[in-house]
N, C-alpha and C positions, 0 to 999 in steps of 0.2 A: 257149137250147137246149130243143127240144121233147121230147116223150116218146119219139119214135122214135130221136132222137139219143142219149138217155139209155140206151135199151134196147140200141142197137148198141154203145155204149161199154162197158156192163156185160158184154155177151156177148164182146166182144173181150178183156176182162180175165179173166173167170171161165169162159168157154166158152159154146157155144150151149145153148138150152133153159133158161136161167136166168130166173126170174120176178122182176121188180122189184115188191116189195110197197109200199115207200114211198121217196120221194126228197125231199130238202130242198134247195131252191135258195136261194143267197145271192148277192146282187149288191152291188157297192160302186162308187160313182161318186165320183171324186176330181177336183176342179177346181183348177187352179193357174194363177196369172197370172205370166207370165215376161216379161222384157224382154230382147230380143236385142241385144247390143252386139258388133259384129264376129263374129257367129255364136256368141257365148257366152251361154247362157241365165242370166239373173239373176232369181231369184224375188223377187217383190214381196211381202214378208212384214212383218208388224208395222206399227207406226206410220209408219216410214219408207216402207214400200211403199205405204201408203194415201196419204201426202202426195205421193209421186211420181205415183201414178195420178191423183189429183185434179188435180195441176198439168198433166199431159198432156191430160186430158180438157178442161179449161178453156182450154188453149192457153197456159199460163204456163210460165215457166222455173223448174224446181225450185231449191231453195236450194243454195248452193255446197257445203255439208257433205254433203248427200245425193248430189250428183253425184260428189264425191270418193269416197264409200263405194262407189258403183256402179262407178267406174273401178277401184278397188282390187279389188273382187270379180271384175271381168272380166279382171284381170291386165294392165290397160293402165297404170295409174298405179303403177309399181313403183320408179321413180327420181324424184329431184327434178325439177320442171318449172320452167323459166324463164318467168315471166309478165311480159309487157311491156304496159303500158297507156299510151295516149296520149290527150290531151284537147285539143281546139282549139275556142275560142269566138270568134265574130266578131259584133260588134255595131256598129250605126250609129245615131247620134243626130242628128236633123235639127231645127234650131231656126229658126223663121221669125218675123221681127219686121216689123210693119207700122206705119208712122207717118204719120198724116194730119193736115194742118193746114187748118182751115176758117175762113173769115172771112165773116160774114153769111150763113151757110148754104151758102157755096160753097167747094169744096175748092180751095185755092190751092197746096198742096204735098202730095205723097204719096211716101213712100219705103218701099221694101221691102228687107229684109235677110234672107238665108238662110245659115245656117252648118250644116255637116255634119261630124260627128266620127266617125271610124272607129276602133274599138278591136278589137284582135286579141290574144287570150290563148292561149298554147299551153304545155302541160306534158306531161311523160312520166315514167313511173316504171317501174322494173324490180325485180322481187322473185322469190325462189325459193320455190315451194310444195313443202313436204315431204309425202311420202305419209302417209296416216293410219296411226297406230300407230308411227311412228318418232320417237323423242325423242333429243335430245342428252344423253348421259349425262356426268356430271362425271368428270373424271380421278380415278383412285384416288390417295388421299393416302398418301404414304410414311410408314411407321411411324417414330415418333420414336426416335432413337438418340442418347444423350448422348455417345457416344464418337466420333461422326463430326464432320464440319466444318460441319454444318447450324446449329450454335449456337456461333459463335466466341467470344462473350462469356460463355459459361456456365462456371461453376466446376467442373462435373462432368467427370470424365475417367476413363479406364479404366486409368491407370497408378498409382493410389494403393495398389494391393496389397490391396484389399478389394472384395468383391462381396456381393450379397444373394441369399439362396436363395429358393425358391418361397414360403416362409412369411415372407419379409421379415426374416430374422434375419441380422445382420451376421456374415460369415465371412471368414477369410483365404483367400488363393488356394490354399493347401495343403489346405483343407477343414476346418481346425480352427475351433471356435467361439471367438468373442471374447465379452466380456461384453456382451450385447445382449438386447433384448426385441422382441416383435412390434410393428409399427407400427399404432397405433389410428386409426380413422376419426374425423373431427371431430365426427360426430353420435353418437358412443358415449361419453358422459361416464363410465360405469362403467369401461370399459377404460382411459380416460385416467387416472383416479385410481389404478387398480390397478397400472399400469406406470410411473407418474410417478417413483416412487423409483428404479426401475431405470434410467430414462433419465438421471436426475441422476447416479447412480453411473457411468454410461457416459461422461458428460461430464467426470467428474473424472479419468478414467484418462489417462495420457500415451501416446497413440498417435500416432506420427509419420505425417504425411500425411493425418490424418482430422480433420475439423472437425465438431463436433456442435453443431447449433442446436436448441434446445428452445423450443417454442411451445405455450402452453396456451390453448385456445379455450373460454371459459366460455359 
């Protein structure tokens, strides 16, 4: 933009007769390398873009992972692709044998033998290529429930008339407390010593349908 264009633009905004005292010009040039795939521009950025550009300049085929990323960005590789590869190798081995019998410097017998062995090998494979970024997630594990049929050999059941509250204290189904104490972790020896006596008293009580097993981990 020259000075006349600047003056015309300023007058169109502020009106005629305006004097331009100073004007600052800024220009920005941006260069971007893009690869068109089916009309979709894919910018060649970062180390992957450099590797793809160098491979194309030298006439080589880019790596498979880079090609997959390009196809995903272009929206082509969105579904699993069936890849079929076939290989055929044909080889021929020719063996020549020459036998010469000489007597007194003269050849009295000469025999030639030639064998040819043809080998042909063919193989084919078929595999499915998943799009980049799609992983097979494991199935969600069903939460354990001692009252269902998932553990037929378990002694735990829901018809014993007792449940445990959120603080692991033994309760009756009506909500009344029975003689019990919180369950301690194995790595907490102080808690184990503190409530060991209470657990022993709990085992001495005659409660039908409840079996108490006491184990102390030192």
